[in-house]
C-alpha positions, 0 to 999 in steps of 0.5 A, spaced: 155 651 106 158 654 102 154 655 095 156 660 090 158 662 083 160 668 078 154 669 077 153 669 070 148 675 067 143 676 062 150 677 057 152 669 059 145 667 055 147 671 050 152 668 047 150 662 048 150 660 040 144 654 039 144 655 032 151 652 031 153 645 034 157 646 040 162 641 043 160 641 051 152 640 049 155 634 043 158 630 050 152 632 053 148 629 048 152 622 047 152 621 056 144 621 055 144 628 058 138 633 056 143 640 056 143 639 048 139 643 041 137 639 035 143 641 032 147 638 037 143 632 036 145 631 029 152 634 029 153 629 034 149 623 031 154 625 024 160 623 028 156 617 030 155 615 022 163 615 022 164 613 029 159 610 034 165 607 038 165 615 041 157 614 045 162 608 048 169 613 050 164 618 052 160 614 058 168 610 059 170 616 060 165 618 065 164 612 070 172 613 070 172 620 073 166 617 078 171 611 080 177 616 081 173 620 086 170 615 090 178 612 090 180 619 093 174 619 098 174 612 101 181 610 101 185 616 101 182 621 104 180 626 099 176 632 102 177 637 097 177 637 089 178 642 084 175 641 079 177 645 072 173 644 065 167 641 069 162 642 063 155 640 063 153 638 069 150 630 068 149 624 072 155 624 078 158 629 078 164 631 082 160 633 089 154 628 088 160 623 088 164 625 094 159 628 097 155 621 098 161 618 102 163 624 106 157 630 106 164 634 108 167 635 102 169 641 099 168 642 091 171 648 086 169 648 079 172 652 073 170 653 066 169 658 062 165 657 057 158 660 056 153 655 056 157 652 063 158 658 066 149 659 064 148 652 068 154 653 074 146 653 079 146 647 077 152 644 080 151 648 087 147 643 090 151 642 096 150 638 102 149 643 108 156 640 111 160 641 105 161 647 100 160 647 093 164 653 088 164 656 080 169 660 078 168 662 071 176 661 069 180 659 063 185 653 064 190 658 060 190 662 067 192 657 072 194 663 077 187 666 076 184 658 078 189 657 084 186 665 087 180 664 086 180 657 088 182 658 096 176 663 097 173 656 098 178 650 099 183 650 105 189 649 098 194 649 104 190 640 105 190 635 101 187 637 095 185 633 088 186 636 081 180 633 077 181 636 068 177 630 065 178 632 058 180 639 058 188 639 056 186 636 050 183 644 048 190 646 049 193 645 043 201 645 045 203 639 049 208 643 052 203 648 055 198 644 057 205 640 062 206 647 064 199 648 066 198 642 070 206 643 073 203 650 076 196 647 079 200 642 082 205 646 085 200 651 088 197 643 092 201 641 099 204 633 100 198 628 099 194 632 094 193 628 089 192 629 080 186 625 076 187 627 068 183 622 063 183 626 056 182 622 049 188 619 046 192 617 040 194 610 038 188 605 040 182 606 035 184 608 028 177 610 028 176 615 032 183 619 031 181 619 023 173 622 026 177 626 030 181 628 026 174 631 021 172 634 027 177 639 027 177 641 020 170 642 021 172 649 024 169 647 031 173 648 036 177 643 035 180 637 040 187 634 040 188 627 041 195 625 045 199 619 044 199 615 052 206 618 053 204 624 052 198 623 057 204 620 062 208 625 061 202 630 065 204 625 071 211 627 072 213 627 079 209 625 082 206 619 084 202 614 080 196 610 083 196 603 080 194 601 075 197 606 071 196 610 066 190 605 062 185 605 057 179 607 062 176 601 063 181 598 065 182 603 070 180 599 077 174 596 074 167 594 077 164 588 078 161 585 071 160 580 066 162 584 061 168 584 056 172 590 058 174 592 050 180 598 052 178 605 048 181 611 045 181 614 052 187 614 057 188 617 065 190 615 071 190 618 078 196 620 081 200 623 089 202 629 091 210 626 094 
């Protein structure tokens, strides 16, 4: 078993400002997590007052990721995962879903948020047969990500690249596409790409709320059109049903009526 991380020292905790709301902690709050503060809860509640559907989006995004990982392990036979833009630990983290099905699965998490770094150890509870690791790196530095990931993963073997709600933090869409291309170019045939991000064109109330949040001085998160999200998968083989609003990606049997949300995602295989 290999459980290691870029060890967060005291300086990681000193960089955490609990006097202002933080997007990762707000997302954690919407997911029902406990790694948040009153200031984050207040900001989250203010957002939901404008757009209550954000909680559904957050939880639909997490469920999409869980179904993606389940497919990758159970149907595609993937045993290696590179999860970039990890966010705060919550229920059904990538390694938990993968190792429940295949205990030998190996997972590398990547994030450079001081708060996530401080909680990195919570992501490193691997099975004895598998491995987890954490890398303190920026999504804008794919070469560093790949070099560090190679310490835990065998990048000559099929690997799943997971980019969940991270590319919206890259302001320029062409640059975001370039990052995806660089990471996927380093992975062999049979590797997969899983992406989901906030989208435009479904819910004007969501778009208005997010635009207002971006203008508040917080770290912006840029919603993309469905065509822009689909462009991330250029050159890859999309798995059915393609790029869709996340509740519609291979939904589990339910008696509830599915409704589209302003979050689209897909999964594709590298030929």
